[in-house]
Each structure stands twice: as structure tokens, then as C-alpha cells.
C-alpha positions as CSV (number, residue, x, y, z in Angstrom):
1,X,32.4,45.3,-18.4
2,X,33.2,48.3,-21.0
3,X,32.8,51.8,-20.6
4,X,31.3,54.5,-23.0
5,X,34.8,55.8,-23.7
6,X,35.9,52.1,-24.7
7,X,32.8,51.8,-26.7
8,X,33.6,55.0,-28.4
9,X,37.0,54.4,-29.0
10,X,36.3,50.5,-30.5
11,X,33.3,52.3,-32.7
12,X,35.9,55.1,-33.8
13,X,38.3,52.4,-34.9
14,X,35.5,50.5,-37.1
15,X,34.4,53.9,-38.8
16,X,38.1,54.7,-39.6
17,X,39.2,51.4,-40.6
18,X,36.2,50.0,-42.4
19,X,34.5,53.0,-43.7
20,X,37.7,55.4,-44.3
21,X,35.9,58.2,-41.8
22,X,38.1,60.8,-40.6
23,X,38.5,60.2,-37.0
24,X,38.5,63.8,-36.1
25,X,34.5,63.9,-37.5
26,X,33.8,61.2,-35.4
27,X,32.2,62.9,-32.1
28,X,29.4,61.7,-30.1
29,X,26.9,64.5,-31.7
30,X,28.0,63.3,-34.9
31,X,25.1,62.1,-37.4
32,X,25.7,58.7,-39.0
33,X,23.9,59.8,-42.1
34,X,24.4,63.3,-42.7
35,X,27.8,64.3,-41.3
36,X,29.5,60.7,-41.4
37,X,27.9,59.9,-44.9
38,X,26.9,56.6,-44.2
39,X,24.2,54.8,-46.0
40,X,21.9,51.9,-45.0
41,X,24.3,49.1,-46.4
42,X,27.0,50.6,-44.2
43,X,25.0,50.7,-41.3
44,X,24.4,47.3,-42.0
45,X,27.9,46.5,-42.3
46,X,28.4,48.5,-39.1
47,X,25.8,46.3,-37.2
48,X,27.7,43.1,-38.2
49,X,31.3,44.8,-37.0
50,X,29.7,45.7,-33.8
51,X,28.2,42.2,-33.4
52,X,31.7,40.5,-34.1
53,X,33.7,42.9,-31.4
54,X,30.6,42.6,-28.8
55,X,30.0,38.7,-29.5
56,X,26.2,40.1,-28.8
57,X,23.5,39.8,-31.4
58,X,22.1,43.2,-32.3
59,X,18.7,43.2,-33.6
60,X,18.3,45.5,-36.6
61,X,15.0,47.1,-35.1
62,X,17.2,48.3,-32.0
63,X,19.4,50.4,-34.7
64,X,16.2,52.1,-36.4
65,X,16.5,54.7,-34.1
66,X,20.1,55.3,-34.2
67,X,20.9,58.4,-35.6
68,X,24.1,59.6,-34.2
69,X,27.6,58.3,-33.0
70,X,26.3,58.8,-29.2
71,X,22.9,56.9,-30.0
72,X,25.3,53.9,-31.3
73,X,27.6,54.2,-28.1
74,X,24.3,54.2,-26.0
75,X,22.7,51.0,-27.7
76,X,26.1,49.0,-27.6
77,X,26.5,50.0,-23.8
78,X,22.6,48.4,-23.3
79,X,23.8,45.5,-25.1
80,X,27.1,44.9,-23.3
81,X,25.4,45.3,-19.9
82,X,23.1,42.4,-20.5
């Protein structure tokens, strides 16, 4: 079972390594699209990376409502609890 903190660490690692985002910019409140500058293609890549890390299938519609880092953490938390 992963804690929110572990999920956030994992997500931060992906955002830093794959999308070259400054770790200092990654907060739970940060908007993926405005503040972190991800686009829809980046979002798809992010979902793929998260699937690889969690071993869970993520349905794209589950990520449609995701706007902030916190939303991603909550979505992953829901997945890993299933």
C-alpha cells in the first residue's frame, strides 16, 4: 500500500525526469496545465508512466477531470487501493 506521500514522490520523480519540470514547482496545488506547462500529449505520456509504475490500467476518462498534482495523487491512490 502506498501513502499519498509516496505517490507524490513517485509523481514528482516522473515529472522531473520525463518532463524536465523543476521539483520546486511541483506542489499539490500546482496546475498541471497552467503552472507545470503540460499539454495533452504530455498528459497521455504521464498516464503511461503511471501505469508502468503502478502496474494498474488507467482509463483515460479517469484522468479527464485531473487538473492539479493533488488530483493525480488522488486518482493513483484510488487505483492502488483497488
